[in-house]
N, C-alpha and C positions, 0 to 999 in steps of 0.2 A: 504926904506919908514919908517917913524917914527911910533913906536908902540903907539897906543892910550892909554893915561893915564886913570885911573879909579877913580871914586869917591866912597869911601868905608866908611861905619860906622862900627866901632868896639865897641861892647856894652858889658860891664862887669856888673854883678849884684852887685858888691861891690863898696864902696866908693874909690875915687882915692888914698887916703892916706893909704888904707889898703894894707899890704904887704902879698901876698900869691901867689900861683902858677898861678892862673887865671889872676890876674892883671899883673904879670910878663910876661905871654904869650901875653896879649893884648899890653902891653907897648913895648916889644921887636919886635913883629911882626909889630906894627904900625910904629915904627922907620924905620924898614927895607923896608916896603912898600913905605913910603915917600921917602926914599933914592932911590927907584926904579922909582920915578917920579909920584907916585900916590897921590891923595888928600885923607887924612884920617881924619875922624871925630870920636873922642873918646867920648863915652857916658857912664856915670857911675851913680851909685845910687845917687839920689838926684837931677839929672839933669832933665829938662823939656823935656822928651823924645819925646812926641807927637809934640811939637813945633819944636824941633831940626830936627826931621825926615821930618816934613812938609816943613821946610824952606830950605832944601837942596835937590838938584836933585841927587839922589844916584843910582849908578849901583848895589851895593851890600850892604845889611845889614847883618853883621856877628855878631850873638849873641852867648854869652858864658853862659853855664849853664842856658838855658831858662826855668827854672822851675818856676811855679807861686807860690806865688806872687813875682815878681821881676821886675827890670827895663828891663831885657832881655825879659821876657814874654810880657811886655808892648810894647817893640819894635816890636815884632812879631805881636801884635794886630794892631799897627798903620802903619806898613811898607807896602808900595806899590812897593817895589823893590824886586829883587831876594834875597832870604834869605838863609844864611848858618848858621848852628849851630855847635858849638864845645862843646862836653861834656868832662869834665875833671876828676872829682872824681869818683872812682869806689865804690860808696856807695849808698845804697837804700835810697830814700826819701819817707817816708811813705805817706806824704800828697799828693805828685804828683803821686806815683805809685799805690795807693790804694784809698784814700779818693776822690781826685779830678781827678782821671785818665781820665774820659770821657772829661772833660774840657781841660786837658793837651793835649790829643790826637787831639782835634780840632785845637789847636794852633800849635802843631807839624805838622799838616797837611798842614801848610803854608810853610814848609821847602822845599827848592829845593835841598839841599844837607846836609847830616849829617856827622860830623866828630868826632873822638875821639882822645884822647892823649895817650891811652893805650889799649892793648887788653882786659884787665880786665874790663874796662869801657864798651867796646863794648859788651862783653858777658852779662853783667848785663842789659844793655839797650835792647838788642835783646830779652831778656826774657819778658820784660814789654811792649816795644814799637817796635815790629818787623819791621825792615827796613834794608837798606844797610848803614853801617857805615864805612867811609874811615879813615884809621889811619894816623894821622899827629903827630909824636912824637915831643915833644918840644926840643928846643935847650939845649945844655949842654956841658960838657967836650968833648964829641965825636961828637957833631952835632952843626953846626953853625946856628944861627938864620936867617942868610941870606938865607940858604937853605930852612928853614921852610917857609919863606916869598915867595920864588920863587915857591914852590910847591902850596902854597895857591893861588898865582896869576894865576897859571895854572888852578886850579880848577875854579876860578872866570871866567876866559876866556872861559872855556868849557861851563859853565852855560850861559854866555852871548851869546854864539854862537847859542843857541837854540831860541833866540828871532827872531821874524819874521821881515823881511825888510818892513818898513812902506811905502816905495816908491811905491811898487806895479808895475803897468803898466801905466806910465805917459801918453803914447799915447792914451790908451783906456780911461783914465780919461778925457783928453782934448776933446776927441770925444763926450763924453756924457754930458759935462759940460753945453752945451747950450740947452739941452733937457728939457722938462717940468718935474716938480717934481710930483711924485706919492706916494701914501701911500700903504705899503704892510704889510701883516701878513704872517710870515714865518713858522707857525707850527699849523696845524689843522687836524681834522679827519672827515671822513664821515662814512656812514653805511657799508663801506667796511672794517672798523676796527671792531674787535669783541666786543669792549667796547664802541661803538658809534652807535647811531640810526639816525643820521642826513642824509637825502638823499642828493645826490650830487646837485640836482636842487635847493633844499632849501639853501644849503650852498652858491651856486653861487648867488642866488637872494639876500640873506642877505648881501653878500659881496658888491654887487652893491649898495644896499640901503645905506650902511654905507660908501660909497665913496672910497672903496679900488680900487686901480688900478692894483694890482697883488696879488696873493695868492699862497702859496706853500701848496699843499695837501699832507700830510705826514702820510698816513695810516700805521698802524702797520703791518709790514711784507707783504705788498701788494701795488701794483701800479695800480690796476684796477680802483679804484675810481678816482685817479689823471688823468689817461688816459681818463676816461669818462668825467671828468670835463673839460679837455682841449678841447675835441671834441665839447662839448656843448658850451663852451665859444667862440670857433672859429666861431660859427654861428652868434654871435652878435658882436664880435670884440671889446667889451668895457672893457674887463678885461683879464689880462694875468694869465695863470695857469702854475705854475712850477710843473712839475711832480717830485714827491719825494717819499721817503719811510723811515719810522722809523724802523730800523732793530734791532732786539734783537740778540746780539752776544752770544757766548757760555758762557763766564764767566766775560766779561768786560763791561757789561752794554749795553746801546742803542746808536746808532749813526744814523744820518739822511743823506741819500744821496740826494742832490738836483740836478736837471737836469739829472735824469736817465730815461731810457726808458724800462728797463726790471726788473722784480721782482728779488730781491736779496734774496736768501734763508736765513732763520734765523739759528742760531746755529753755525755759523762759528766763528773763532777767530776774534778779532778786526782787526788785520793786514789783514786777508783774506777778511773781509768785506770792508775795505778801498780800498784794491786792486781792488775789483770788482766795487766799485764806480768810481775809476779812469779809469778802463777799459771802462766804459760807458761814460767817459768824464764828470763825475759829480763833484760836490763839496762836501767836508766833513763838515757837520754841527753837532756840538755836543750839544744836548739838555740837559737842566736842569742838568749841570755837577756835582753839589755839593748837589743835593737834596737827602738826605739819604732815603726818602720815595719812590724814583724811583730806577730803576735799572741803576746804574751809575758806571763808572770806578773809581777805587780808585785813589788816588793822584799820586802814582808811575806809574800806567798804563797811566794816563793822560799825565804825563811828557814824557813817552816813545813815545807817538804819537803826541807830541806837534807840531812837524814839519809838520805833515800831516793835521792839523786842518785848514780849510779855514775860518770858521766862528764859534764862540763860543756863545752860547745863554746866555746872561747876564741878561735877564729879562724874566720870565715866571710867569704870574699871578696865575697859579695853584700851584705854589710852596708854601707850607704851611708856611714856616718860611722865613722872609725877609733876614736873615743871609745867606741863601743858595744862593740867587741871588747876595748878596754883595760879597760872595766868588768868584762867577763866574766873576763878574766885575773886582775884584782884579786880578784874574788869567789872564784874557784877557789883562789887562793893562800892567802887568809886562812882559808878553811875546809878547806884541804888536800884538795880534791876533785881526782880524776884529771882532767887537762885533755885535751880532744879537739879535733878540727878536721875540717872537711869542706868540699868545694867548693860544696855546695848546688846542684849543677849541674842546670839545667833544659834545657840544650842540650849536645851533645857537646863543643862547643868549650871549655866551662868545666871539663871533667872533669880532675881532677888538678892544679888550680890551687893546691891545698894538699895536702900529703902528710904522713902520719904514718908514721915509720919505726919498726917494732917487730920483736921476735922473732916468728917464726912461732908460731901458736897452734892449739889444738884446743878449740873450745867457749868459752862465755862466761867461765868461771872463769879459764882461761889467758889469754884475751884481755884481761881486766881487769888481770891482773898484768903482761902485756906493755905495756899502756898506761902503767903507772906509770913506766917507764923510756923513754918514747917521745921521739923527736926530731920536732919539727914544722917543716917547711920550707914557705915561702910563696912563691908566684909570682903576683904581682898581675896580674890580668886587667883589661882596660878594662871597667868595670862598664856603661857606657852601651852599648858594643858588644855585650856578652853579653846584656844586657837587650833590646836591639833585636832580636837574633836570636830570642830567646824570643817576643817579640811577633809577629814575622813568621811564626813557625811555628805559633802558637796562636790569635791573634786572628781572630775572624770565622769560624772553621771549626767546623762541628758536631762534637760529641764523637765520634760514630761515625767521622768521617773523619780525625780526628787520628791514628788508629792507622796510617794509610797515608800517611806523608809522602812527597811526590814525590822520587824520586831520593835516598832516604835512604842515606847511606854513612858508614862510620866515619871519624872525623877523624884524619888521619895527620899526622906531622911533629912530634908532641910527643916530644922526646927523653926516653927513660926515665931518670929521675933517680936510679934506684938505683945508677948508676955514679958519682954525685957524692957528695961528703961533705955531710952534713946538719948544720946548726947546731942547737944545743940551744935550744928555745924557752923 
């Protein structure tokens, strides 16, 4: 069977005519990769990097010396592909390691693999930007450039193997294709969460009023609210309740188990928590994955579990900075992970501020296939207003009293958006 060729961009921060070790590395490796049957796009200083990356469907963007400001750092900013970096010179860059270090760390956070051309460079970088650096020594008298290219190709293929298969389950997708469309909200809380005061009944009535066909109740480290919501909803039969739990892991952030039945204890490792979600037949949903103001896994931990992620939350209206949602969307796209979204509502006023329109489903398998063809619509809420309501309802009240919010009523007036067309996210 023929080996699939790859589309690769090699990005140097120097002009093409400049003679130095970096440009030699890029030139020699590009030649060898093309000889191996791959398509290579070379980008250098002075080139329109955004247009070039946008006009080509690339498997890998390989940046060299991606320190800002440079065409290599610009490539990281605009890339929606898997990103590899090679660091060459073992010398400190004061601007990047001290003055602009927080900004540089954000861009380095988009790297899916980091490589160096010498052990000295690895030691220097590990001191400023701790991570794993793989050694790829350049060609020379004792090492052929074809060997370097072969090792890089192996690295590229290892990264590409992490991407999810977008085909999913075609049989299940065909089965649900003729069913009606419903709108769902996949992330919300009730007064069974310690930081929320919305009674289950109020949440359900508000969801009905706003035209939602299904909701996932995702209380913090608890499933009792979701179980209660499902029991109440079953009596009317007009809304589906997905029993879920947002679980705090020991050191790697939060993860949501969708379609679970039993409470998952907090404080386990991410791997143990995911194993428990799987044991219950649930789906792994990673919420607000890049929001530095939430408890989130760092990038390397996220890559470690990428094969286990069923749905990645690409939009959360409670995320303070738009860039955090954009990073999540970028990550889901390059790893071909099913994107999801939820209001993360802690007050009824926030419910339905983001909606996912999908075909009706029965169980986790059909739900996941429905999500592959989802439309996500966003209705921005005033974050300060919603957060203030949350604080007014929860701050200073003993936990036992939070379950009885004075004059708790469903929030009306939210026009059901199922009657409006949804734009593809």
